C-alpha positions as CSV (number, residue, x, y, z in Angstrom):
1,X,35.0,89.2,-31.8
2,X,34.1,87.3,-28.5
3,X,31.2,88.2,-26.9
4,X,31.3,90.5,-23.6
5,X,30.4,88.9,-20.4
6,X,26.8,89.5,-19.9
7,X,25.9,89.6,-15.9
8,X,22.4,90.0,-16.7
9,X,21.8,87.0,-19.0
10,X,18.7,85.5,-18.0
11,X,18.7,82.2,-16.1
12,X,16.6,79.2,-17.1
13,X,14.0,78.0,-14.5
14,X,16.0,75.5,-12.3
15,X,19.3,76.4,-13.8
16,X,22.4,76.8,-11.4
17,X,22.7,80.2,-12.9
18,X,19.6,81.3,-11.2
19,X,21.6,81.0,-8.0
20,X,24.2,83.6,-7.6
21,X,26.1,81.6,-5.0
22,X,26.6,78.7,-7.6
23,X,30.0,78.4,-9.5
24,X,28.1,79.1,-12.7
25,X,26.9,82.2,-11.3
26,X,30.3,83.5,-10.5
27,X,31.8,83.1,-13.7
28,X,34.0,85.9,-15.1
29,X,35.9,86.6,-18.3
30,X,39.7,86.1,-17.8
31,X,42.0,88.8,-19.0
32,X,44.7,88.2,-21.5
33,X,47.7,86.4,-20.5
34,X,51.1,88.3,-19.9
35,X,53.8,88.2,-22.4
36,X,54.0,88.6,-26.2
37,X,53.8,85.5,-28.3
38,X,54.8,85.2,-31.7
39,X,51.9,86.4,-33.8
40,X,50.6,85.1,-37.2
41,X,50.2,87.6,-40.1
42,X,47.6,90.0,-39.2
43,X,45.5,89.5,-42.3
44,X,44.7,86.0,-41.5
45,X,41.3,85.6,-39.7
46,X,40.9,82.6,-37.6
47,X,37.7,81.3,-36.0
48,X,37.7,79.6,-32.7
49,X,34.7,76.9,-32.1
50,X,34.2,75.3,-28.7
51,X,32.1,72.4,-29.4
52,X,30.1,71.3,-26.4
53,X,26.9,69.2,-26.9
54,X,24.6,68.5,-23.9
55,X,24.7,64.7,-23.9
56,X,27.5,62.6,-22.4
57,X,27.8,59.0,-21.5
58,X,30.9,58.6,-19.1
59,X,29.9,61.7,-17.0
60,X,26.3,63.0,-17.1
61,X,26.4,66.6,-18.4
62,X,30.0,66.4,-18.5
63,X,30.7,69.7,-20.2
64,X,29.1,71.5,-17.1
65,X,31.0,69.1,-14.5
66,X,32.7,70.9,-11.8
67,X,36.6,70.9,-11.8
68,X,37.9,72.8,-8.7
69,X,34.6,74.6,-8.2
70,X,34.5,75.7,-11.9
71,X,32.3,74.2,-14.8
72,X,34.6,72.3,-17.3
73,X,33.7,74.5,-20.2
74,X,35.1,77.6,-18.4
75,X,38.7,76.4,-18.7
76,X,38.5,76.1,-22.3
77,X,36.6,79.6,-22.5
78,X,39.4,81.3,-20.6
79,X,42.2,79.8,-22.4
80,X,40.5,80.8,-25.8
81,X,39.7,84.3,-24.7
82,X,43.2,84.9,-23.6
83,X,44.8,83.6,-26.9
84,X,45.9,86.5,-29.2
85,X,45.3,84.6,-32.7
86,X,41.5,84.2,-32.8
87,X,39.5,86.8,-34.5
88,X,36.2,85.3,-33.3
89,X,35.3,82.8,-30.8
90,X,32.0,81.0,-30.7
91,X,30.4,78.2,-28.8
92,X,28.4,75.4,-30.8
93,X,25.9,73.7,-28.4
94,X,22.6,72.0,-28.8
95,X,22.0,72.7,-25.0
96,X,20.3,75.8,-23.6
97,X,22.0,75.7,-20.2
98,X,25.5,75.1,-21.8
99,X,24.8,78.1,-24.1
100,X,24.0,80.3,-21.0
101,X,27.1,79.3,-19.0
102,X,29.0,79.9,-22.2
103,X,27.7,83.4,-22.4
104,X,28.6,84.0,-18.7
105,X,32.3,83.0,-19.7
106,X,32.2,85.7,-22.6
107,X,31.5,83.4,-25.3
108,X,29.5,84.1,-28.3
109,X,26.4,81.7,-28.9
110,X,25.2,82.8,-32.3
111,X,22.8,79.7,-32.8
112,X,21.7,76.7,-31.0
113,X,22.9,73.7,-32.8
114,X,20.6,71.4,-34.5
115,X,19.7,68.2,-32.8
116,X,20.8,66.1,-35.5
117,X,24.2,67.3,-35.1
118,X,24.4,66.5,-31.4
119,X,24.0,62.6,-31.3
120,X,26.5,60.3,-29.7
121,X,27.8,59.4,-33.1
122,X,27.7,62.8,-34.8
123,X,31.2,63.4,-36.4
124,X,33.1,66.8,-35.7
125,X,33.2,67.5,-39.2
126,X,29.5,68.5,-40.1
127,X,29.5,70.2,-36.6
128,X,32.1,72.7,-37.8
129,X,30.8,72.9,-41.3
130,X,27.4,74.0,-40.0
131,X,29.1,76.7,-37.7
132,X,31.1,78.1,-40.7
133,X,28.2,78.0,-43.0
134,X,26.0,79.8,-40.5
135,X,28.5,82.4,-40.0
136,X,29.4,82.8,-43.6
137,X,25.6,83.2,-44.7
138,X,25.9,86.5,-42.5
139,X,28.8,87.7,-44.1
140,X,31.6,86.6,-41.8
141,X,34.7,85.2,-43.6
142,X,37.5,83.2,-42.0
143,X,40.7,81.8,-43.2
144,X,41.0,79.0,-40.7
145,X,39.0,77.3,-37.9
146,X,40.5,76.4,-34.6
147,X,38.7,73.4,-32.7
148,X,38.5,73.4,-29.0
149,X,36.7,70.7,-26.8
150,X,36.0,71.4,-23.1
151,X,37.3,68.0,-22.4
152,X,40.8,69.2,-22.5
153,X,41.0,71.7,-19.7
154,X,44.6,72.0,-19.3
155,X,45.5,73.6,-22.4
156,X,46.8,77.3,-22.2
157,X,46.4,80.2,-24.4
158,X,49.9,79.7,-25.7
159,X,49.2,76.3,-27.0
160,X,46.3,77.8,-28.9
161,X,48.5,80.4,-30.3
162,X,51.2,78.0,-31.0
163,X,49.2,75.9,-33.2
164,X,47.6,78.8,-35.3
165,X,51.2,80.3,-35.8
166,X,52.4,77.2,-36.9
167,X,49.8,76.8,-39.3
168,X,50.5,80.2,-41.0
169,X,54.2,80.2,-40.8
170,X,54.3,76.9,-42.7
171,X,52.7,75.3,-45.7
172,X,50.6,73.2,-43.6
173,X,47.0,72.4,-44.3
174,X,46.3,71.5,-40.7
175,X,47.9,71.5,-37.2
176,X,46.9,69.4,-34.1
177,X,48.4,69.0,-30.6
178,X,50.3,65.6,-30.3
179,X,52.0,63.5,-27.7
180,X,54.8,61.0,-28.3
181,X,53.7,57.3,-28.4
182,X,55.6,55.3,-25.8
183,X,58.1,53.0,-27.5
184,X,56.4,49.8,-26.6
185,X,53.3,51.1,-28.6
186,X,55.2,52.2,-31.6
187,X,53.5,51.1,-35.0
188,X,56.5,49.0,-35.7
189,X,55.9,46.9,-32.6
190,X,52.1,47.0,-32.8
191,X,50.4,43.9,-34.3
192,X,46.8,43.7,-35.7
193,X,45.0,40.4,-35.9
194,X,43.2,39.4,-39.2
195,X,39.9,37.6,-39.4
196,X,41.9,34.3,-38.8
197,X,43.5,35.6,-35.8
198,X,47.0,35.8,-37.5
199,X,49.1,38.9,-36.3
200,X,50.5,41.3,-38.8
201,X,52.8,44.3,-37.9
202,X,50.6,47.5,-38.1
203,X,53.0,49.0,-40.7
204,X,52.9,46.2,-43.0
205,X,56.4,45.1,-42.4
206,X,57.2,41.4,-42.3
207,X,59.8,41.8,-39.4
208,X,59.8,44.3,-36.5
209,X,62.5,46.9,-35.9
210,X,64.5,44.9,-33.4
211,X,66.3,47.8,-31.2
212,X,64.4,50.4,-29.5
213,X,66.9,53.1,-30.3
214,X,66.2,52.3,-34.1
215,X,62.4,53.2,-33.7
216,X,61.2,56.3,-35.7
217,X,59.4,58.8,-33.3
218,X,55.6,58.2,-33.2
219,X,52.9,60.7,-32.2
220,X,49.2,60.2,-31.3
221,X,46.4,62.9,-31.3
222,X,46.4,64.7,-28.0
223,X,43.1,66.5,-28.7
224,X,43.5,70.0,-27.0
225,X,43.8,72.1,-30.1
226,X,42.9,71.4,-33.9
227,X,43.5,74.1,-36.6
228,X,42.5,73.7,-40.2
229,X,42.5,76.0,-43.2
230,X,38.9,77.0,-44.1
231,X,38.9,75.5,-47.6
232,X,40.3,72.1,-46.4
233,X,37.5,71.8,-43.9
234,X,34.6,73.2,-46.4
235,X,35.8,72.1,-49.9
236,X,37.5,68.8,-49.1
237,X,35.6,67.8,-46.1
238,X,38.6,67.1,-43.9
239,X,40.2,68.3,-40.5
240,X,43.5,67.2,-41.5
241,X,44.3,67.8,-45.1
242,X,47.3,66.5,-47.2
243,X,49.9,68.2,-45.0
244,X,49.4,67.7,-41.2
245,X,51.8,69.1,-38.7
246,X,52.2,68.3,-35.2
247,X,52.3,70.9,-31.9
248,X,54.1,68.8,-29.2
249,X,52.2,69.1,-25.9
250,X,53.8,68.4,-22.4
251,X,52.2,65.7,-20.2
252,X,51.4,68.1,-17.4
253,X,49.1,70.2,-19.9
254,X,47.3,67.3,-21.3
255,X,44.1,65.3,-20.3
256,X,41.1,64.3,-21.9
257,X,38.0,63.9,-19.7
258,X,36.0,60.9,-20.2
259,X,35.1,59.6,-16.9
260,X,35.3,60.5,-13.1
261,X,38.9,59.2,-12.8
262,X,40.0,61.7,-15.5
263,X,38.3,64.6,-13.5
264,X,40.3,63.6,-10.3
265,X,43.5,63.4,-12.2
266,X,43.0,66.8,-13.8
267,X,42.3,68.2,-10.4
268,X,45.6,66.8,-9.3
269,X,47.4,68.5,-12.4
270,X,45.8,71.8,-11.7
271,X,46.8,71.8,-8.2
272,X,50.3,71.2,-9.0
273,X,50.3,74.5,-11.1
274,X,49.1,76.5,-8.0
275,X,51.4,74.7,-5.7
């Protein structure tokens, strides 16, 4: 189960947590959202993993960047803790300060991620496999893993629950949140250049579809939620499996924080929710 908020969590020397007036010092766990969303079968155990390393390029210490007075990590923690379909929720980080902020948010931090799994070019797959192996070695077994990144602060608890429910009420091996691709970027209208500069339609077709109305709907990864069955992740080394379903998101609930402009846009969207 998710960890309880520890108000006595020790602050690192020089950490904002040492100052009770700082945004980090005021973090409290959000209560469950109202309403009764559709629930997955009660026998299914889903592990939620929030991945938050200390390094970042576009925004220094990005996972602790302030968004309307709260650290970015807190938005994902609150949404995940309010979701009804996660049996456990942990934070995987290589950074002691992020771990401390996570605990203040009510997250379980069962380990500090090895440094070799926190480089700029580290794929997500081995990070998740490390977390699952760590817990399974201690007797904790799960049927699926839900991956949540702090860089998607607009997702809501119902998006998490919706993805988990879709996985277990279908024959899918994985589910991810998606957004529709604008028609001008549809794969049937996108060209790739070969080594000679010759353009080829990305689908491999010789001729493009001429009418917009005839284009098939295309989607791109949105990034807020990924859910994958345990054996697909651990035995087949995949986040997607052979049958992948998409959970459509609304633009108003979707943003990926890469640079300061994204933070500004996220602030605008969050203010619209309040207004």
